[in-house]
Phi, psi and omega in degrees: 000153181285158179244156180250122178289142182298326179294318179296317180297320180297317180296318180297320180294325178297315179299317180297317178297321179296319178297316181296317178297318180297317180298321179295317179298315184289322185295338181275356185255124179245359176269124188298319181294313180292325178299317182300315182284331175294321178301315180299315180298312184298313184288329176296316180291318187285326186256347185072026183289149173270345178204137175229123176244137175242108177266140183247149178266129178257104184293334180290314180274351183052053183205155174271149176216154179249113177300141182239012180285156182286160181294140175288167181301137178094004178233157176235027184305150184261008180261006170288125190239128178237161177071078185274004175052042176079000181290139180291123178252149179252164176249121179234117182052039177085000181253149173276131185224162173239145172290166181300313181297320179295321178295324177295317179296330179280356181074033183261333181216160173271100188295320183297321178292320178299313182297325179298312180291328179296320181289318186272335186054033177239148177300143184233123175250124178237096184302321178215097185293331182291344181247003180269119185301335181289333190230351189299333182275000179297131180307331181299328186268353183295132177086358180269141177275327181211144175198107176261133187235142166238126177236116188233115174291143175252111187248144173233112184054040177081359182255130181295134177246326184201174178218127177264127174241111185241134182220157174223121181258005187273331184209157178287141176060038183294332183253140180239176179296328177298317178297319179298315179300320179296317180294324178298319176298317178297320180298324177298317177292323181297323179300315178296317181296320179297316178301316180295318181294318178295320178296320179294319177297318179297314180299319180297316179296317181295316183293330180275346184287145175282348176277151179268128176249126177238143172243126182211166173270179183292342175280350176095007179284122185277128178247349178206143176215137179279169184290348177295351178299331179294316182289319186273320186252343185074023183231137176297143183298327180292335180282351180270345185297135181072356177284147176292141179301323184295341176297338183266350188265142175303138183307323182290343184254358187295321179296319180295319179293319179299315179297318183294316188283341182265357181277160176278162177067040183291326186304128180095344179275148182233137178232136173256129179207178182251138172260136176208076176286126180068226184255013181290163179291135181300145176232135179279136177227155174251119185254128169239161189224140168248114185275106179245025180295335180274351180270112184299339180286338182240307178051049182200174174262133176255113183258134177247117184248119179252127180289117180240023182301312181295320179296317179297321179296316178295319179297319179296316178297320180295317179298318180294321178296320178293325177295314178294327176297320177298316178298319179298319179295333180266002189302316182298316179294320179295320177300321178295319180298323178283323183295324182299306178296328178297323180297314182281338170296314179299315180298318180292321178293322176296319178299317179296321179296315180294326182283336184294326183296305180294327179293320178296320179296320179295318179295323177298321179297315178297319180297319180295317181297321180290322181292320184270359179067029185243030185296318182296320182293321186264005185302312183295322179295321179292321176298320179295323179293322177299317180294325183295321181269000180056061185300321180299320179296315181296321180296330180277321187276327184300313177300322179295321180295318179293321179298315180295322178296319178296317179298322178296316179294323178295322178297316178296317180299321179295318178297316180296317178298317179297319179296317180295317180296322183285316188273349182296134182304319174079343179074193184264342187284170178239141179227164174292126186230149176269106183289332176298316179293323177299320178294317180299315180297318181294321178295326177295315181298322184267008186301325181295335177274328185274312191304321181293339188237345188209153170266144181259129177242123182251132171232078185262124181294115182294340180259017181299126181289151174293147183239137177281114183204174172268108188298323178300317178297316181295317178302317181295316179298316180296317181298316181300318180291320181291317177296321177298320179294318179298321179294319179298319179292321178301316179295325180292334178284344183255325187234194178093163181293330178227082180305140181253153178280321182208136183259187180227133175249115183250128181239129183226140173238148180197156175259141183204113170051059176074017180218162174246132184245141175235120177254131176236109186247134176239159178256044179278200183275356183085174182254123179301144183298329185285349178239003185300327182274005183242357191293338179265003177288139180294137178072006175273128180208150174256002181279156179297160178301133181093348180257314181234148179253351181076022180248347185298302181290325178299315179294318179301317179297316179298315183295321182279311187283309186278320185274336184235006180053032177257192178226154174225117183232174178210153169234145184216148175230121181305128178083350183245336177129184185224144175239119173264136181236122174261129177240118180245136177300133180272080182242146177246005181276158177280118179231154180292000000 
């Protein structure tokens, strides 16, 4: 049987003790920065290395990077790197870093050895890299007399987390398989420590964030909540554990949240809804999701809730201000629209007043003749009086005057109703609305802009279903599109290859495949192809300075697309006009 020399056993015990001490030192560290430098210290001491580099894997960027920050107090690690010689450094989690290729150009690592281990994900021992045909031509090794390398991947559940590059330039064959085995043991502990440190960093970031982070399954059972729950919900995070997510959601939004959270492909999707745990005042939040149900380490959905109550309030105030601004810009035309019926109401009332005096005198004459029994004697005089005041004319005109006066008051009442319907704030909620009536009211409000340049043709579906929407938002979007159409027609009357005297504005409503569509067609010059992809950009306008702000179509797009999950598209033909089409989901359910 073989024998064990006492010196070999002593050396082996020394290595084992060093590994145990190193594992103990690393396991107590949960700060990622300090852990990195402790690894450098431990491995430098244990292996006698002249340089130790720890490269980290960035799963977001899908790339390796070498931290270049200086060593913290109390460490003497050799991977603190200064003087980047003009090389572009990146910032990752607040640290300055170099890519692998950049680190190679700086002469900081042997890139070929790193790439070899990266491909194989196996530990690599190179007793003398300067004489190894696989790596000897690497620029890093040029001019070196000796360089022994250890390259060890750090894996967690088979996934790379880091890479250790350890070298000794003092002697040939400085590293042996025993040293490699010891470093592999350290790498196993390091993988656990890195996971713990990254988890601790994540927890620290989450706990300090003003956003609320919840972890739940697809059934909505909460298993984790960050401390922001106190600020947003007024509830301690520990009190949320095991509670159903829907307990926190406003009753009107629960169906929408249930539909959203149970669908596939949640990552990247955003939902706005209201939180209302208990009797507290509802708060609007924006929910995004990271789907980790396929990750056995988490097996849950990670929800990020950002309080947007103040933002929603400001947006609502801004929309109302823009609505009032639109009304203000149309005020002169609306005043004219009201003034016209008032003028003929006044004229008809003056006519009725003037006609009342002779008619009253004639009636008094008839009453006197009847009272005194002298009707036969005074008959001719009364007939002459009738002819003098043109009684037949008055009998024909007075009913017409009263009818016109009534029509004038009805016209004014319609304008006032349209103005009230358009300018009312309406709140944040959605109700079932008649879009045909909304169009009629909007056309009345915008009549002063349309009537001088275009005739309006309506094709409104009498059986159009009511749509659950925010009527104020829809009114604003419709007005912006109609005013835009009127301006396009106005320009066509002045310019274009075939200027027109008067255009046509055609408005059509129809139901189609679970949606309601509104078409607004103008006979303007059309939209040039070179700006067609920019018309919904905020502040983009082709109107002269002082005429347009570039917010009309942008706001319409936001109100339809973002607030109602609808679409707004257009088709255009140069010289013939443009048709904008609004498509709104035909839903009757309560949605946020």
